[in-house]
N, C-alpha and C positions, 0 to 999 in steps of 0.2 A: 504493500500500500504506500509505503514511503517512496519507493521508486516511482510509482505512478504520480505522486504529488510533485516530485522533482521534474518529471516529464511534462506535466501540465504547466508548471512554472516556466520551464525553458521554452515550451511551445508558444505560450502567450507573450513572453518577452520577445521572442523572435518575430511573432506576427505583428506586434505593435511597432516594430521598426521597419515594417514593410509598407510602402505607399499603397500597394494593392489592397491590403487589409483595411487600412484607413478609408480607402475608397469604398470598399464593401460596406463598412459601417455607415458611410455617408449615403450609400444607396438605400440601406435599411431605414435610416432616419428620413430620407427623402420620400420613400414609399409611405411611411407613416404620415408624413406631412401631406402628401397628395391624397391619401385615403381620407384624411380629416377634412380636406377641402371638398372632396366629392361625397362626403358622408350623407348630406341631405338627399342627393340623387340615388346613391347606392342603397340607402335604407328602404327605397321603394322596390328594390329587386328582391325576389324571394331568396331566403337564406341558402337553400340548397343549391341554387344556381350561382349565387355569389361565392359559396364555398368551393364549388368546382373550379371557378375561375381563379380564386386565390391559390388553390392547390396547383393549378397549371403554372401560375406565375412563380410559385415556390419551386416547382420542378425546374423551370428555366434558370432561375437564379442559383439553385442548388447545383445544377450541372456546371455552370460557369464557375462557381465557387470551388467545386472539386477539381476542376482543371487547373486553376491558379494556385490553390492552397492544398497541395498534396503533402501530408506530413512526411511521407517517406523521402520525398525529394528535398523538402525544406530542411529536415533534420538529418538527412543523409543516413537513414536507417533502413536502407533497402535490404539489408541482410536479415531482417527480422522475418518471422513466419508470414506466409502469404496473407493469412487472415488473423492478425493479432487484435484482440478486442480493445487493447489500449489505443491502437491507431484509430480504430473506429470511434472510440469515445472522444479522442482529441478532435477529430473532424466535426463531430456532432456539437461539442461544446462551443467551438469557435463559430459554427454556422447558426447557432440558436438565436443570435440577435435579430436576424431577419424575420423568422416566423413570430418571434416575441413582439416585435414592433407592429407587425400586421395584426396580431391578436389584441394588443392593447388599444388599437384603433376602435375597438368595441363594435365592429361591424359583424363579427362572427363569434361563435361560442368556443369554449375550451377544446372541443373535439378537433378543431383545426390544428392546434398544437400537437395533439397526439398523432393525428394522421400525417402531419408534416414530418415528425420525427421518424416514423416508419418509412415514409416516402424517401427522405434523405438517406437513411441507412441503407435502404434498398438500392439507391443509386450508387453509393460509394462502396458498398460491401456486397454481400450475397443477396440474391433475389428473394431469399426466404423472408426477409423483412417486408418486401412488397406484398408477398402472399399473405403474411399476417395482417398487414395493413388492409389488404383487400377484404379479408374476413371481417375485420372491425368496421370498415367502411360500408360493406354490404348490409350490415345490421343497422347502421345509421340511416342509409339511403341507397337505393339501387344505383343512382347516378354516381355516387362516390365510388361504389364498387366497380362500375364500368370504367371510370377514369383510371383506377389502379390496374385494372386488367389491361387497358390500352398501354399504359406505361410499361407494364411487364413485357408486353409483346414487342414494343419498340426499343427496349433497352439494348438488345443485341445489334441494332442498326449500325452503330459505329464500326463494328467488325466487318460490315459490308462495304465500307468506304475504301476506295482504291489506295494502295500503298504509295503510289506515285502522286505526291501532293502538288508538285509543280511541273510545268512543262517548259523545257528549255529549247530555244531555237537560236540560230546564228544570223547576225546581220553584219556583213563585212568582217568576218572572223571575230565578232564580238558576241559573247553569250548574253542572251536576254531571257529572263524568266518571267512566267506568268502563272497564276494559280490554275491548277487543273480543274476545268469546269465540272468534271465528274465527281470531284471531291465532295461537293455539297449537293449531290443529287437529291437528298431528302427534302431540300427546299422546294423541289418540283412538286412533291406531294402536298406540302404546305400551301403552295400557290394554287394548285388544283382545288384544295379544300376551301380556300377563300373564294374562288370563283363559284364553286358549288353553293356555298352559303349565300353569296350575293344573289343567285338566281332563286334561292329557296325561301328566304325570309320575306315577310311582308310588314308594312307599317313601321319600318325601321330604316333610319339613315345610317349607312355604313361608310366609313372613311378611313383612310390610311395616311400616315405621315411619319417622319422620323421622330416626331415629338409625341407619339402616342398611337393613334389609330384605334378604332373601336366602333361601337354601335350606340346610336342615340335613339332611344325608344320614344315613340309618341305616347301621349298619355293613355290612349285607348289600350295599347298593349300592356302598359304597366298595371293598369287597373284590372284588365281582364285576366292577367296572369297567364298569357299565352306561353306555355312551357317551351314549346319547340322554338318559337321566335326568340325568346329570352336566352335560352341555352345556346342556340346557334350564334346569336349576336355576341354573347360572351366569348365563345370559342373563337369567333372571328377576331375579336379584340386581341386575344392571346396569339393567334397565328400571325396577325399583322405586326405585332411587336417582335416576334421571332424573325420574320422576314426582314424587317428594317434593321435588325441587329446583326444578322449574318451576311447579308449581301455585301456590305462594305469590305468584307474580308478579301474580295476579289481585287482590291487595290493594293494588297500587301505583297505582291510578287516582287516589287523593287527591293524589298528588304533582304532578300536572300543573298545576293552577291555583296551587298553592303555588309552583311553580317560575317560572311566567311572568306571573302576575297578582297576585303577593303584595302588592306595594307599592300597587297600585290598590285592592285590597280593604281595606287598612289605612286609606287615605285616605278611603274611603267609610264607614268605621266598621262594615263588615259582615264583618270578618275572622273573628272568633270564632264568630259564628253560622254562617257558611258553612263554616268549618273543621270544626265539630262535625257538621254535616249531611254533608259529604263523607266524613269519617272513618267516620261511622255507616253510610252507605249502602255504602261500599266494603268495610267490615268484613262487613256482611251478605252482600254479593255474593261476596267471597272465601271466606267461611265456607261458603256454599251450594255453591260449586264444589268445595271440598275435601271437604265432607261427602258430596256426591253421588258422588264417586269412591271415597272410603275406606269409605263405608257399604256399597256393593256388594261391595267386597273383604272387608269384615267378614262379610257373609252367606256368602261363599265359604269362610270359615274361615281367612283369612290376614290378619286385622287385628283391632283391638280399639278400643273406644270411647276408652279412655285414650290409646292411641297416636294416634288421630285428633285428639283434643283437644290433644295435644302438638304435632301438626303445625300446627294452627290458631294456637295462641298463640306458637309459635316463629316462624311466618310473620309474624304481626302485629308481633312484636318486631323482627324483621329489617327489615321494610319501614319501621317507625317510626324505626329507627336510621340507615338508609341513604337512604331516600326515592328508590328507583329510578325511572327513566323509560325506557320502551321506545324513546323517540325518541333516546336518547343511549346509544351502545354502551358507553362507559366507565362510565356510571352503572349500567347493567344488569350489566356485568361485576363492578363493586364489590359489588353486591347478591349475586351468585352466590357470589363468594369469601367474603363475610361469612357467608352462609348455611352454606357448607361448614365454616367454622371453628366456627360456633355448633353445628352438628350434631355435630362432633367433641367439643366441650366437653360438650354435653348427653349424648352417648353415654358419655363417661367418668363423668359424674356419676350417670347412671342405674344404674351398677354399685353405687352406695352409697346413693342416695336413691330413694325410691319415686316413681313417675310423678306421683301426685297432688300431691306436694310440689313437684316440678319445674314442674308446671303453674301452681301458685300463685306460685312464684318468677318465672316468665316474666310472669305477669299484672301483678305489682307493678313490673316493669321497663319496661313498655310506655310509660306516660305520661312518665317521666323521659327515656327514649330519644328520644321525639318532641320534647320540649321542647329537648333538647340539639341535635337536628338543625335545628330552627327557629332557634335562636340562632346556629348556624354559618352558616345561610343568610343571616341578617341581617348578620352580621359581614362577609360577602363582598360585600354590596351597597354 
């Protein structure tokens, strides 16, 4: 027991020195703040539907958290048994602030905390926890049980992702990298689901943007308790958030050669020329991916050109500031957390500043953010 106490102490001392964990706490507090603002509207939504959507949000944040804050990696204890209960407890204790802040928003009851614990443990450890959560959830509500069953079925999906995460091609004997489009093929399922929901729901305004996305129910729906419309609208909200969160990863291809061949490129005197070409091609590629998805959504009446432009420039700024790499889980996790914080800040600013001015502000920050990131990379070498 004493050894476990020391392990917990070392774990949290290490975490509080990491910017990514402070960011995670900021996301947790920001979620609480947002839920409090929306509480008059959310209290009109039936609790079982609200619970499903809060659990979906917890799943998304839990996956991001487990990527960035893996105790084995952070504490360099990979030699420990594959399923050591102490590692699981460390992960759970440090993740609890997020579901706790959601719970104290007083929108849902204590069962959310219990289900969130089993949900997170099932994501970071063995699937048995999800099965136990499924049994408990099914007793509370069939819709909760269905959610746990779906999560259990999609948990193996990451194993179906291609091992080749980037694609390299050559221009005038210069290697250029872009993200393998097949790496994020599950986003295609998410996109199809959003299109399906758009055609299915009635008396509901659906919308997507980098600062949210969701469903605005008309009073007749809220009063009548149309279960299908409310549930599908809530799922659409979660899917749109995942789509806006993951599509910007396609901008990150430029970070690969910067990470691994940076010094060689400087010695050859080809750094700036190659740097500009990589940035330009990855920007074109990432923009094309985002425009392809959001333009179709715009034609379905659930998006706008200004919102799409905001996604693009916010994505470029985030990638420039963080320089994520799909080969490094902590790097990808830092990017996702940074993007969540950026979305929260932009969302608050959009209440007072027009989108066109926000776009211009993001554009002016991109180059300084990239320079700062490169300087930090240089200082670490």
